[in-house]
C-alpha positions in Angstrom: -20.9 84.8 47.2 -19.5 82.0 45.1 -15.9 80.8 45.4 -15.3 82.0 41.8 -16.6 85.5 42.6 -14.2 85.7 45.6 -11.2 84.5 43.5 -11.9 87.0 40.6 -13.6 90.1 42.1 -12.4 92.3 39.3 -13.0 90.2 36.3 -14.3 93.1 34.3 -13.9 96.9 34.1 -17.5 97.3 35.3 -16.9 95.3 38.5 -13.8 97.4 39.2 -16.0 100.5 38.6 -18.5 99.2 41.1 -15.7 98.7 43.7 -14.4 102.3 43.1 -18.0 103.6 43.5 -18.2 101.9 46.9 -14.8 103.1 47.9 -15.6 106.7 46.9 -18.8 106.6 49.0 -16.9 105.1 52.0 -14.2 107.7 51.8 -16.9 110.4 51.9 -18.6 108.8 54.9 -15.3 108.5 56.8 -14.4 112.1 56.0 -17.6 113.2 57.6 -16.8 111.2 60.7 -13.3 112.5 60.9 -14.5 116.1 60.5 -17.0 115.6 63.4 -14.3 113.9 65.5 -11.9 116.7 64.8 -14.5 119.3 65.9 -15.1 117.4 69.1 -11.3 117.1 69.8 -10.8 120.8 69.2 -13.7 121.6 71.5 -12.3 119.4 74.2 -8.8 121.0 73.9 -7.2 117.8 72.6 -4.7 119.5 70.4 -2.6 116.4 69.5 -5.7 114.4 68.6 -7.0 117.3 66.5 -3.7 117.4 64.7 -3.8 113.7 64.1 -7.3 114.0 62.7 -6.1 116.8 60.4 -3.5 114.4 59.0 -6.1 111.7 58.6 -8.3 114.2 56.7 -5.4 115.1 54.5 -4.8 111.5 53.7 -8.5 110.8 53.0 -8.6 113.8 50.6 -5.5 112.3 48.8 -7.3 108.9 48.6 -10.4 110.6 47.3 -8.3 112.2 44.5 -6.8 108.8 43.6 -10.2 107.2 43.6 -11.5 109.9 41.3 -8.6 109.5 38.9 -9.0 105.7 39.0 -12.7 106.0 38.1 -11.9 108.3 35.2 -9.2 105.9 34.0 -11.6 103.0 34.2 -14.2 105.0 32.3 -11.6 105.7 29.6 -10.7 102.0 29.4 -14.3 101.0 29.1 -14.8 103.5 26.3 -11.6 102.3 24.5 -12.7 98.7 24.8 -16.0 99.6 23.2 -14.2 101.4 20.4 -11.8 98.5 19.9 -14.5 95.8 20.0 -17.0 98.0 18.1 -19.5 97.7 21.0 -21.0 101.1 20.5 -24.7 101.1 20.8 -26.6 101.8 17.7 -30.1 103.1 17.7 -31.4 99.7 16.8 -29.5 98.1 19.8 -30.8 100.8 22.2 -34.4 100.1 21.0 -33.8 96.3 21.3 -32.6 96.8 24.9 -35.7 98.8 25.9 
Protein backbone atom coordinates (compact mmCIF):
# COMPACT_ATOMS: atom_id res chain seq x y z
CA UNK A 1 0.00 0.00 0.00
CA UNK A 2 1.41 3.37 -0.96
CA UNK A 3 2.00 6.19 1.50
CA UNK A 4 -0.65 8.25 -0.27
CA UNK A 5 -3.25 5.48 0.10
CA UNK A 6 -2.49 5.29 3.81
CA UNK A 7 -2.83 9.05 4.25
CA UNK A 8 -6.16 9.26 2.36
CA UNK A 9 -8.01 5.97 2.83
CA UNK A 10 -11.42 7.59 2.20
CA UNK A 11 -10.68 9.85 -0.72
CA UNK A 12 -13.95 8.86 -2.38
CA UNK A 13 -17.44 7.74 -1.49
CA UNK A 14 -16.70 4.40 -3.11
CA UNK A 15 -13.67 3.73 -0.91
CA UNK A 16 -15.75 4.58 2.17
CA UNK A 17 -18.41 2.17 0.91
CA UNK A 18 -15.78 -0.55 0.52
CA UNK A 19 -14.69 0.03 4.12
CA UNK A 20 -18.27 -0.16 5.35
CA UNK A 21 -18.75 -3.43 3.46
CA UNK A 22 -15.69 -4.89 5.19
CA UNK A 23 -16.89 -3.58 8.54
CA UNK A 24 -20.36 -5.07 8.05
CA UNK A 25 -18.89 -8.47 7.20
CA UNK A 26 -16.58 -8.30 10.22
CA UNK A 27 -19.46 -7.41 12.53
CA UNK A 28 -21.41 -10.44 11.29
CA UNK A 29 -18.42 -12.73 11.81
CA UNK A 30 -17.84 -11.45 15.33
CA UNK A 31 -21.53 -11.82 16.14
CA UNK A 32 -21.32 -15.50 15.20
CA UNK A 33 -18.27 -15.94 17.42
CA UNK A 34 -19.92 -14.16 20.35
CA UNK A 35 -23.06 -16.25 19.95
CA UNK A 36 -21.00 -19.45 20.07
CA UNK A 37 -19.01 -18.21 23.07
CA UNK A 38 -22.24 -17.25 24.85
CA UNK A 39 -23.69 -20.72 24.30
CA UNK A 40 -20.49 -22.27 25.64
CA UNK A 41 -20.49 -19.99 28.70
CA UNK A 42 -24.14 -20.77 29.43
CA UNK A 43 -23.41 -24.49 29.07
CA UNK A 44 -20.51 -24.24 31.54
CA UNK A 45 -22.56 -22.30 34.09
CA UNK A 46 -20.50 -19.10 33.69
CA UNK A 47 -23.41 -16.74 34.30
CA UNK A 48 -21.40 -13.50 34.49
CA UNK A 49 -19.48 -14.33 31.32
CA UNK A 50 -22.76 -15.12 29.54
CA UNK A 51 -24.18 -11.78 30.70
CA UNK A 52 -21.08 -9.95 29.47
CA UNK A 53 -21.40 -11.69 26.12
CA UNK A 54 -25.08 -10.66 25.98
CA UNK A 55 -23.99 -7.04 26.38
CA UNK A 56 -21.32 -7.52 23.71
CA UNK A 57 -23.97 -8.94 21.36
CA UNK A 58 -26.23 -5.97 22.06
CA UNK A 59 -23.40 -3.55 21.24
CA UNK A 60 -22.57 -5.48 18.06
CA UNK A 61 -26.20 -5.27 16.97
CA UNK A 62 -26.12 -1.51 17.58
CA UNK A 63 -22.92 -1.24 15.54
CA UNK A 64 -24.53 -3.30 12.78
CA UNK A 65 -27.44 -0.84 12.67
CA UNK A 66 -25.06 2.12 12.49
CA UNK A 67 -23.11 0.45 9.69
CA UNK A 68 -26.32 -0.23 7.77
CA UNK A 69 -27.42 3.40 8.17
CA UNK A 70 -24.00 4.64 7.11
CA UNK A 71 -24.04 2.44 4.02
CA UNK A 72 -27.43 3.86 3.06
CA UNK A 73 -26.20 7.42 3.63
CA UNK A 74 -23.14 6.78 1.46
CA UNK A 75 -25.40 5.35 -1.23
CA UNK A 76 -27.56 8.48 -1.07
CA UNK A 77 -24.49 10.70 -1.29
CA UNK A 78 -23.20 8.79 -4.30
CA UNK A 79 -26.56 9.14 -6.01
CA UNK A 80 -26.70 12.86 -5.22
CA UNK A 81 -23.18 13.36 -6.54
CA UNK A 82 -24.17 11.67 -9.78
CA UNK A 83 -27.25 13.88 -10.07
CA UNK A 84 -25.30 17.05 -9.30
CA UNK A 85 -22.46 16.24 -11.68
CA UNK A 86 -24.79 14.73 -14.27
CA UNK A 87 -22.91 11.42 -14.13
CA UNK A 88 -25.94 9.27 -14.81
CA UNK A 89 -25.17 6.49 -17.21
CA UNK A 90 -26.94 6.77 -20.54
CA UNK A 91 -27.57 3.79 -22.78
CA UNK A 92 -24.62 4.85 -24.93
CA UNK A 93 -22.29 5.01 -21.90
CA UNK A 94 -23.40 1.58 -20.70
CA UNK A 95 -22.75 0.10 -24.15
CA UNK A 96 -19.37 1.83 -24.30
CA UNK A 97 -18.39 0.34 -20.92
CA UNK A 98 -19.33 -3.18 -22.04
